[in-house]
N, C-alpha and C positions, 0 to 999 in steps of 0.2 A: 364460441360462435353464436351469434344471435340471428334470429329469423324474423322477417317482417312480411306483412301482406300489403301490397300496393294497390290502391284504387285511384286511378288518375294520377294526380300529383301528390297524393297523401299516402303516408305509410303508417302502419299500425304494428307495433312490436308484439310478437307472440310471447306473452309473459309467463305462461304457465301451461303445464300439461292439462288438457281439457279446456283450452281456450275456445269458447263457443262463438259461433257466428249465426245470425238469424235476424228475423224481423221483430222479435219480441223485446220487451223491456229488460229481461233478465239475462241477456247475453253480453259477452265481452265486446263484440263488434256488431253494431246494428246496421243492417241493410234495409232501408225503408222501401221495399218493393213487394207487391202482392205475389210475385212468383217465388219469393223466398219464404220458407216456413219459419214459424216463430223461433224454433231451435233447429236450425237446418243442418249444421255440420260442426265438428270440433277439430281442433288442431292440437298437436302435441310435439314435444321435442324429446328425443331419446338419443343421448350421446351427441353426435354432430349431425343428426338427421331429423328432418321434420316429417310429420305424418298428418294425414287427414282421414276422417271417417265420417260417414253420413249418420245423422241422428234420426233416421226413419222419416226423412223429409218427404213432402208431397211430390216434388219434382226431381228428387235425386241430386247427387253431387257428381260432378264430372272433373276429371283431370285431363287437360289438353284435349277436351272434347269427348273423352271416353267415360262412360258411367263407371263408377267404382262400386266394389262390393267389399265391405270390411275395411280394415285399417290399411291405408295405402301410403307407401313411402314417397316423399316428394323430393325433387331436385330443384336447385336454383333455376328460375325461369319458367317453372311449371305454372300453368294457368288453371286455377280452380274455379269451376263454374257452379254457381248456386242459383237456381232459377235462371233468369236471364242476366244476372250479375256475374262479373268475373273478377277474380283477385289474382294478382301475380305474386308468386313467392320469390323473395329476394333475400340475400344475405345482408344483414344490416350491421353497420359499424357506427352509426350515429343515433342519437336519441330520436324517437318517433313522436309524432303528434299525439296528444291526448285524444281519447275517444268519447268526448263529451257530447258530440252531436252526431246524429245518424247520417250515413251516406244516403243521399236521396237520388243519386243518378247511378245506374250501373256503369261499370267500366266499359269503355268502348271496346268492342271485340272486332277482330279482323274477320272478314268474310261476311257471311249472310246476316248475322245478327245486327251489325252496325248498318249494313245496307238496308235492312228492312225496318229499322227504327223500332225494335221491339219495346223499347222503354215507353212508347206511346200507347201501349195496350190499355193503360188505365184511362185513356181518353174516350174509350168506347162506353156507350151507355149499356145498361144491363140487357136491353133488347138487342143492341148491336152485337154484344158478346154472344148471346144465344144464336143469332143469325150467323155470326162468324164461325161458330162451331159447326153449324149445319152445312155451311158452304164448304168448309174444310173437309167435312165427312164425304163430300161429293154429291150432296143432294142437289137435285135440279131446282131451277127457279120456281117451277110449278109446285114441286113438293114443299118448298119453303113457304111459298105463298099460301098453300092449303094449310100448312101447319099453323101459321100466324093469322089466317083468315084475312089475307091482304091480296092486292092485285099484283100481277107479275111486275108491272111498271114500278110499284112501290118497293118491291124486293130489289129490282135493279138499282133504284135510287139509293137504298140502304147499302147495297154491295159497293157502289161507287164511293159513298161516304166512308165506309170502312176502309176501303183501299186508300183513299186520300189521307185519312187519319193515321194509318199505319205505314204509309209510303210504299204500298204494295200495288202491283199492276196485274199480275196473273194469278190464276187459281193455284198454280204450283207454288208461287210465293206465299199465298195464304196458307196452304197446307204445311209448308216448311215452318212458317211462323207459328202456326197452331201447335205443331209438334214440339218446337223449341220452348214455347211458353207453357207446355203441359196441358193445353186445352184439348188436344187430340192425342191419343195414344197411338204409337206406331202399329199396334195390332190391328187397327182399323184398316190398314192398307196391306196387310200380309195375306 
């Protein structure tokens, strides 16, 4: 039995134990997104089973939305999340595409991630990213204005632009987006 990872309409055969996925140039499958670490996760085959383990990535690895700790056994149809990218594990009976070019778009995810358009996070300027993090932390517009030495009206304008770029409307959506993208840690809200 062979196993593949599907990203959109493309499939990538897991060819060896220690098949690595990440953003760097020295991995077996390259996902070109800032939320993915250079060496994010590895996949392996043992008997008829596929496994995944995190390689101490910045944003962690998830299986079906749940963070993993250690080597985790996978089943066909499991969705493996790396940053905001998602790969679907499938049984493969046909040859897969070569991995010559990086995947530049994350796999569309059901639910919040696709609705919020997280793949547009790179569209934010460095200042907007800083402001996005402060908004997600729950800082008031006055606090943010004081932090950047701006007027409240300018902060409102930036907040509107951030929301437009990311396809977000409410502060709750901003917080969820920041959590999923690893900009904000859940301990901030506990």
